[in-house]
C-alpha positions, 0 to 999 in steps of 0.5 A, a space after each residue: 117778418 111784419 108780413 108774416 105777423 099780419 098773415 097770422 093775425 088775419 088767419 086768427 080773425 078768420 077762423 077763431 070767431 068767438 061763439 058769442 060774437 058781438 055785433 062788431 064781429 059780424 061780417 055783413 054781406 050783401 049778395 046782389 044779382 041781376 037774376 037772369 031767368 037762365 040761372 034756374 037751369 043751374 040752380 033750380 028754384 033759386 037764383 044764383 045770388 040766392 044760392 050763394 047767400 043761402 050757403 054763406 048764411 050757414 057759416 058762423 059770423 056772417 050776416 047775409 042779405 040779398 038784393 036784385 036789380 028789380 028791387 027799389 033803388 036796384 037794391 043799392 040804396 044808401 041805407 042798404 050800403 051803409 049796412 054792408 061790409 062786403 058787396 058781392 055782385 053778379 051781372 051779365 046782360 043788363 049792365 046798361 040798366 044799372 043806375 049810375 048814381 047808385 053805382 057811384 055810391 058803391 064806388 065812393 064807399 069802396 074808395 073811402 074804405 067803408 065797403 069792399 067789392 067782390 065781382 063774380 064772373 060776368 060782373 067784369 062789366 058790372 058798372 061798379 067793377 068797371 068804375 073802380 078799375 077806371 079809378 085804379 087805372 087813373 092812380 096807376 097812370 099818375 104814379 107812372 109820371 115823374 114825381 115832379 109832374 104828378 098832380 099837375 097833368 090834365 089827362 084826357 080820358 078815353 073809353 069811358 063806356 066800355 060796355 058791350 065792346 068786344 076785343 080781339 087778340 090784336 086789340 092794344 091792351 088797356 088801360 094804356 097811357 098815350 101822348 096826343 099829337 098836341 102833347 096832351 097826356 091821354 089815358 085809355 081806360 080799361 076795357 074790362 073784357 077779354 078776347 076769348 070765351 067758350 060756354 061749353 061747360 068744360 072743366 077748368 083746372 085751378 091753381 092756388 098761386 098764393 096758398 098762404 093768402 087768407 083768401 086761399 085758406 083751406 083750399 088745395 094747391 090744385 082743384 077743378 071747377 067741374 063745369 064752367 065757362 072759359 074766359 081767355 086772357 088777356 083780360 083788359 084790367 089794371 095790373 092786380 096787386 095779387 093774383 091768388 088763383 089761376 085757371 087753365 083748360 085742356 084746350 090751352 087757355 088760361 085766365 087770372 081768376 082771383 085778382 085783388 086790388 087796393 083802390 083808394 082806401 078800399 079793396 076789390 076782388 074779382 073771382 072768375 069761375 061761373 056761368 048762369 047755367 052751370 051750378 058753380 056756386 053749389 061746389 064747395 071750393 068756390 063757396 070757400 073762396 067767397 067766405 074767405 074773401 068776405 072775411 078777409 076783406 071785412 077785416 082789412 077795411 081801413 088798413 
């Protein structure tokens, strides 16, 4: 019963935004984009992040700004982050250019419950997403120990820099807990990638697995993304708390495409559809997901 009441209260927050909203009612969104030149093939005069921001700005109760890798302090200064409730990130080939100190500012705020992160498509290797997956893997590994051992084990961390390293279907799944020959506990951190991808623009078929979740509000049980890149499981990530959407393709691949985690006191949502040359974020359903996720994540901060 409690879960049902929480759901109803969240839905009221999401959809009954007062016409005269106060500053406290506004969801402050920062859309961060690597801004690949190839994005202009799919989005014309705007970059992908600018397209998302322009669409979200039309929705009531959302205050939306944009940032890019080229901006001062890469658009992730403490001042910027302190004025943000939800950070939406897109990155692809310039992951190693992301400043580790600035990224730790994102990670700290998420874990403290002051910021929520939405990672899109190829941002599976955005440093903030990877670092937060690493933190979740650490907490999951600790929880896997007998209660008497928790907090007392000195873990050896492996695979701290997964960027650019491919996996195959035979690659052991990560994250993984191991024991070294000397008895030391080891944690192989998540690779945050998958063995299959196909950028041919074939449509994906989305199933809304949790239709009552506020992130799925207003979306049909079945819907298609007209043109997208395929990613194929297994995705090397910690087990999500909830999988809200799943994608399948006509050639047989599937992917957990809307994954949600609590990490520390904060939350992270990964949404898979995309590709820089396909206008996925001009389609109403993906934009609805981002609006719903932004509202719900902001509403749940500190809870």
